[in-house]
C-alpha positions, 0 to 999 in steps of 0.5 A: 537227100532223096536218094539216101531216103530211098536207100533207107526205104527199099522195098522187100524185093529191092532189099532181097536183090541188093543184100542177096546178090548185087551187093557182092556181085563181081562188078560194083553196083550202086543203089538209088543212083542219080543219073541226070534227073532220074533216080534209078533203083540199081546201076553198074557204071562199068557195064552202063547197066540200070536195073529197075524193080517195078511194083504194081504201080508201074503198070498203069498207062501213065507210069508205063509212058514215064518208064518208056521215056526214062528208058529211052533217055537212059539208052541215049546216055549209053545205059541198058535198062533191065526191068523186073517185077516184084513177082520176078524177084519173089518167084524167079530170084535165081533166074533174075540174078543169072540174067543180070550176071550175063548182061553185065558180063556181055556189056563189060566185054562190049564196052571194053572193046569200044574203048 
């Protein structure tokens, strides 16, 4: 499948985030998960959180519009989307991990109150 192919061909930054943080995070994350007709970089079902790592190609107008449309659709499905750039991963890795951890904990608390 296309998502399996993407898992095999993760970028350097995706690999870093996956192997050095998400894979062993407190709550389970998945790589290259299909949600509706989108393949997201990483997702945590329990927190309804999607994490996207954007390379330079995400900064042209057309791609930014696509990302905005996709984020809105994912929000409508109840997901929060966190976007980081390759530069964030390369230069502020521990801060990125902190933001993800805090967001997951906060969302799990909120979602458990709602149910």
